[in-house]
N, C-alpha and C positions, 0 to 999 in steps of 0.2 A: 460713514465709513464705506469704502469701496473695496471689494476683494475679488479675487479670481482664483481658481483652483486648476492645477494641472494634474491630471491623473494619467500615469503611464498606461499605455495599452498592453494587453498580455504579450503582444509581439515584442514590444520594447523591453518589458521585464524579462522575457525569455532571452533576448539578446544580451542584456546586462548580466543575467545569471550565467549565461554561457561564457561570457568574457571573464567573469570572476572565477568561474570553474577552471578555465584554461590557465589563468594566472596561478591559482592554487596548485593545480597539477604540476605546472612547470617549476614553480619555485619551492613548493612545500611537499610535493609528492602526494597530495591529497586528491582523491577521486571524489569530487563533490556529487556527481551523479550516483555513484555507488553508495555514498553515504545516505542520500535521500532514498534510493531504492531499498536499502537495508532497513532503514527506519520505517518506511511506508509499509513494507510487507510485514515487518515486526508488529506494527500497530494493528494490522488486520488480523494476524494470527492470534495475538494476545486477546483481542476482543472476543473472538470466536471461542478460543480455549477456555478463557476465564469466566466469561459472562454468557456464552451461548446466545449471542445476539447478532442479528443481521446488520447490514449496512444502514438500514433505516431505523435501527435502534430497537426493533421488535425482537421478542424471544423467538428462537428457531423452533420449528415443529419438532415434537418429541419423536424419538425412535419408536418403532412398533414394539409391542410387548415381546414378541418372539426375538427380535434383534437385540432388544435391551437385555434379555436373559443371557444371550450369547456374549454380549459386551460386558454385562455386569452392572449396567447403569442406564437410566433413561436420559441422562445429561448429554445433550448433543454438542459435540466439539469436533467432529469430523476427523478424528485422530486414530481410528482403528486400522490395523493391518496396512502399513505403508505410509501412514501419516500424510494425508492429502494436503494438510496445511503447510507442512514443511516444503512442499513443492512450489508454493507461491513465491515468486521472486520478481523483482523489477529489473528490467534490462534497458539500457540506453539505446534509443533509436533516433539518431541525429540529435535534435534538441529536446527530446521528450523521454520520459521513462514509461515503458509499457509493463504493466503488472499482469502476470498470467501464471497459472499452474503449469509446471514444466515436467517432462518425463512421463513415465507410465506407472500405473498402479500394479504392484506385483501379483495380486490375487484377482483383480477385476478383469484382467486381460483387455485393458483399454488405456488410453492416455489419461493422465490426470486432468487435462483440460476437459475431456468428454465426461469424466466422472464428476468434476466440479459443476459442469452444465446440468447434469442430472440432478444434483443436489440444489442448484440454484433455481431451476424451473420445475422440478418434479417430473414424474412420468405421467403419460396420458391416462393410464389406468389408475392413477393415484396410489399405487402401492408404495411409492416414495413421494411424500409431499414436498412442495417447494420449500426450500430453506435458503432464502436470498441472503447469503452470508458474504458473497464476494462483492467487493467494492469498499468505499470509504464513507465513514460518517462525516458529518460536518466538522465535528471536533477533530477527527483524524486529519481531515484536509487542512484545518488550521495548524495542527502540529507540523505537518509536512511543509506548509508554507513558512512556518517558523524556522525550520531547519534550512530551507532555501535562503531565507533572510539572513540567518547567521553566516551562511557561506558568503553571501554578497558583502556583509558587513566586515567579515574578517579580511577582505581584500580592500574595500573602500575606506574604512576607518583609518588604517595606517597611512594610506595615500593622502587623505585629508589632513591628518596630523602633520605629515611631512610638508605638505603644501602650505599649511598655516603656521608652520614653525613651532609646533608643540613638541 
């Protein structure tokens, strides 16, 4: 038996997805990029809120005893005073989606992006330990790829059915 495999490059997949997304938007009013952006940021927020885990799957460092007393819990979910997690959104930039914390934190007097960086990397004096929560787990990346695949299939499957006479 002789076989060969053709694997589309990421660039080819991106072009195909973009074409499918344009068709969906034009004929069905569906914004595929927004769909993926909303799902992706939702996966990240849910993981941090519900499991207190970072993008690598490890538990996030606990809050200090003093801060935990103020918050009423040592469970780390980055949701006190302004809800940093709700500021994480995905925004389309040409043919990609950029995820970032947006806006500013009402009590910290800084941007949510700067505040997320402090939590992500910690402070030099270690008063705030690194809590690498921002990013996606392999499972989340797979789920996001699944959403993208569903978008492409929703356009290509009907076209194939029509072409094959089904």
